[in-house]
C-alpha positions in Angstrom: 6.6 23.2 -3.1 9.2 20.3 -2.1 9.6 17.1 -4.1 7.0 14.5 -2.8 7.5 11.0 -3.1 5.1 7.7 -3.7 6.6 4.5 -2.9 5.2 1.3 -4.3 5.6 -2.1 -2.6 4.8 -5.2 -4.6 3.4 -8.4 -3.1 5.2 -11.8 -2.7 5.1 -12.7 -6.2 4.9 -9.6 -7.6 7.4 -7.3 -9.5 8.4 -3.7 -9.0 6.9 -2.5 -12.3 3.9 -5.0 -12.8 0.6 -3.9 -14.5 -1.3 -2.5 -11.4 2.1 -0.4 -10.3 2.7 0.9 -13.9 -1.1 2.2 -14.1 -1.0 3.7 -10.3 2.1 5.5 -11.1 0.7 7.2 -14.0 -2.2 8.4 -11.4 0.6 9.6 -9.2 2.6 11.4 -11.8 -0.7 13.3 -12.4 -0.5 14.6 -9.1 3.2 15.6 -9.7 4.6 13.0 -7.4 8.0 11.3 -7.9 7.8 7.5 -8.1 9.8 4.9 -6.5 9.3 1.0 -6.7 11.0 -1.0 -4.4 12.2 -4.4 -5.7 11.7 -7.3 -3.2 12.2 -10.3 -5.9 14.1 -13.0 -4.0 13.3 -11.6 -0.6 10.6 -14.0 1.1 11.4 -13.0 4.6 8.9 -9.9 5.4 11.4 -8.6 7.9 14.1 -8.3 5.2 11.7 -6.7 2.9 10.9 -4.2 6.0 14.7 -3.5 6.2 14.8 -2.8 2.4 11.7 -0.5 2.4 13.2 1.3 5.3 16.8 2.1 3.5 14.8 3.3 0.5 12.6 5.7 2.4 15.2 7.1 4.7 16.8 8.4 1.4 13.6 10.3 0.6 13.1 13.7 1.9 9.7 15.0 3.3 6.6 13.1 4.0 5.9 10.0 2.0 3.0 8.1 0.4 3.3 4.4 0.8 1.3 2.1 -1.5 1.5 -1.7 -0.9 -0.2 -4.7 -2.3 -0.8 -8.0 -0.3 2.6 -8.7 1.7 3.9 -5.3 0.2 0.9 -3.7 2.1 1.9 -5.2 5.3 5.5 -4.3 4.8 4.9 -0.6 4.2 2.3 -0.3 7.0 5.3 -1.8 9.4 7.5 0.9 7.8 4.9 3.9 8.1 5.6 4.4 11.8 9.1 4.7 11.3 9.2 7.3 8.5 7.3 10.5 7.9 4.3 9.2 6.4 1.6 11.2 4.7 -0.8 8.3 3.7 -1.0 4.5 3.2 -2.8 3.0 0.3 -3.1 -0.7 0.8 -4.3 -3.3 -1.8 -5.5 -6.8 -0.3 -3.3 -6.2 2.8 -1.9 -9.5 4.3 -3.2 -8.7 7.7 -4.3 -10.9 10.4 -2.9 -14.2 8.4 -2.9 -17.5 10.6 0.0 -17.8 12.8 1.1 -14.0 12.3 -1.8 -12.1 13.8 0.3 -10.6 16.3 2.7 -9.1 13.5 -0.2 -7.0 12.0 1.1 -3.6 12.2 -1.1 -0.7 13.5 -1.1 2.5 11.2 0.0 5.7 12.0 -1.9 8.7 12.5 -2.5 9.3 8.7 -5.2 8.7 6.0 -5.3 4.9 5.3 -7.5 3.5 2.3 -7.8 -0.5 2.0 -9.1 -1.8 -1.5 -9.9 -5.6 -1.1 -11.9 -8.0 -3.4 -14.9 -10.0 -2.4 -13.5 -13.0 -3.8 -9.9 -13.0 -2.7 -8.9 -16.8 -2.0 -5.5 -15.7 -0.5 -6.4 -13.2 2.1 -9.9 -13.3 3.5 -11.7 -9.8 2.9 -12.9 -10.2 6.4 -9.2 -9.4 7.6 -9.6 -6.0 5.9 -12.9 -5.2 7.2 -11.6 -6.1 10.7 -8.5 -3.9 10.3 -10.6 -1.0 8.8 -13.0 -1.3 11.9 -10.4 -1.5 14.4 -8.2 1.5 13.0 -11.2 3.6 11.3 -9.7 3.2 8.0 -11.4 4.0 4.6 -12.6 0.5 2.8 -13.5 0.0 -0.7 -14.7 -3.9 -1.2 -14.7 -4.6 -5.4 -16.0 -7.4 -7.1 -12.6 -9.0 -7.8 -10.0 -11.5 -6.6 -6.5 -11.0 -4.7 -4.6 -9.5 -7.5 -7.2 -7.2 -8.6 -6.0 -7.3 -11.8 -9.5 -7.1 -13.7 -10.2 -4.0 -11.5 -6.9 -1.7 -12.3 -9.3 1.2 -13.5 -11.3 1.0 -10.4 -8.1 0.9 -8.0 -6.6 4.1 -10.2 -10.0 5.9 -9.6 -9.7 5.1 -5.7 -5.9 6.1 -5.8 -6.7 9.4 -7.7 -9.5 10.3 -5.0 -7.0 9.2 -2.1 -4.2 11.3 -3.7 -6.6 14.5 -3.9 -7.9 14.0 -0.2 -4.3 13.6 1.2 -2.6 16.2 -0.8 -4.9 18.9 -0.4 -2.9 20.6 2.3 0.6 19.4 0.8 
């Protein structure tokens, strides 16, 4: 069996090894995945982040699992159509933001799971509902805020289920 990679993309004010990513990385390792987390600190421009993620992904062989939070979810969705993507796991994705609606990327033909908080005051939960409806994605809405920090165990359980589904035929 070839090595399989999961690549994490943090949000605008996040960091590559924040609490959520560390917890999700442990779940990924239990599934035998090699974990990468891209450092976007100091890169405010989404286009620069897309270029950075593409550079990282093109060095990794085979199909990738991409996981992103907020702006990181937007960035990994944009990249997902340019690399072999086995699945997308998106946390509070920054889709359909005012003035940037036309930049919301369509997903590739792969499983897409979205996790969002009902109390998100940065990216309205309605944006994820709209995206999930438009692209027939799985949607999990939690009693949480934008960061989903209080729900890390729930997020990890959802990631675990997602990985069980997408890695079945790996």
